[in-house]
C-alpha positions as CSV (number, residue, x, y, z in Angstrom):
1,M,110.2,78.3,104.4
2,E,110.2,80.2,100.8
3,K,107.6,82.2,102.8
4,K,110.3,83.4,104.4
5,W,113.0,84.7,102.3
6,K,109.6,86.5,100.8
7,I,109.1,88.1,104.1
8,L,112.4,89.2,103.5
9,H,112.7,90.5,100.8
10,W,109.8,92.3,101.5
11,I,111.7,94.3,104.5
12,I,114.9,94.6,102.7
13,I,112.6,96.5,99.9
14,I,110.4,98.6,103.0
15,N,114.3,99.3,104.0
16,F,115.5,101.0,101.5
17,V,112.6,103.1,100.8
18,L,112.1,104.4,104.1
19,Q,115.2,105.0,103.8
20,I,114.7,107.1,100.9
21,L,111.2,109.0,102.3
22,N,113.7,110.1,105.2
23,G,116.0,111.3,103.4
24,M,114.6,112.9,101.3
25,Y,112.6,114.2,103.8
26,Q,116.0,115.5,106.0
27,V,116.8,117.2,102.8
28,I,114.2,119.3,102.3
29,L,111.9,119.9,105.1
30,W,114.5,119.8,108.0
31,G,115.8,123.1,108.8
32,G,112.4,125.0,108.0
33,G,111.6,123.2,104.9
34,I,115.0,126.2,103.3
35,T,114.8,125.5,99.6
36,L,118.6,126.2,99.4
37,L,118.3,128.8,96.3
38,S,117.9,132.0,98.3
39,G,118.1,130.0,100.9
40,S,121.5,128.7,100.8
41,T,122.4,131.8,102.5
42,E,120.7,131.4,105.7
43,L,122.3,128.1,106.4
44,T,124.8,127.4,108.7
45,F,128.2,125.3,108.3
46,D,127.3,122.4,109.6
47,E,123.4,123.0,108.8
48,M,124.6,122.8,104.8
49,V,127.3,119.9,105.9
50,T,124.2,117.4,107.6
51,R,121.9,118.3,104.8
52,R,124.5,117.8,102.3
53,L,125.3,113.8,104.8
54,Y,121.5,113.1,104.1
55,A,121.7,113.1,100.6
56,I,124.7,110.9,100.2
57,E,122.9,108.9,102.9
58,T,119.5,108.6,100.3
59,W,121.8,108.4,97.2
60,I,122.8,105.4,98.2
61,A,119.3,104.1,99.6
62,I,118.6,104.8,96.0
63,V,121.7,102.7,94.5
64,G,120.9,100.1,96.6
65,L,118.0,99.3,96.2
66,S,118.6,99.3,91.9
67,I,121.1,97.2,92.7
68,Y,119.3,95.0,95.2
69,L,116.2,95.3,92.4
70,A,118.0,94.4,89.3
71,I,120.1,91.1,91.2
72,V,116.7,89.8,92.9
73,Y,114.4,89.9,89.1
74,R,117.7,89.4,86.7
75,D,116.2,86.3,85.1
76,K,113.3,88.5,84.3
77,L,114.6,91.9,83.5
78,K,116.0,89.8,80.7
79,A,114.6,90.3,77.1
């Protein structure tokens, strides 16, 4: 039974990491890799909203992974 929980644990972590990487890809490289410094004037409203939604999704995945790891490893984190 312990092995099943360990597999589930790693599936959850890998899922969060893939979500984070996908979100970063969508925010940074999507649409030709336009950075928002000077390229923000070239984006349409829909593209800007899409990038912002992916950025929010990425932050939610980062927070979710952090909370999950803090809960799972809370005994090891106590000093």
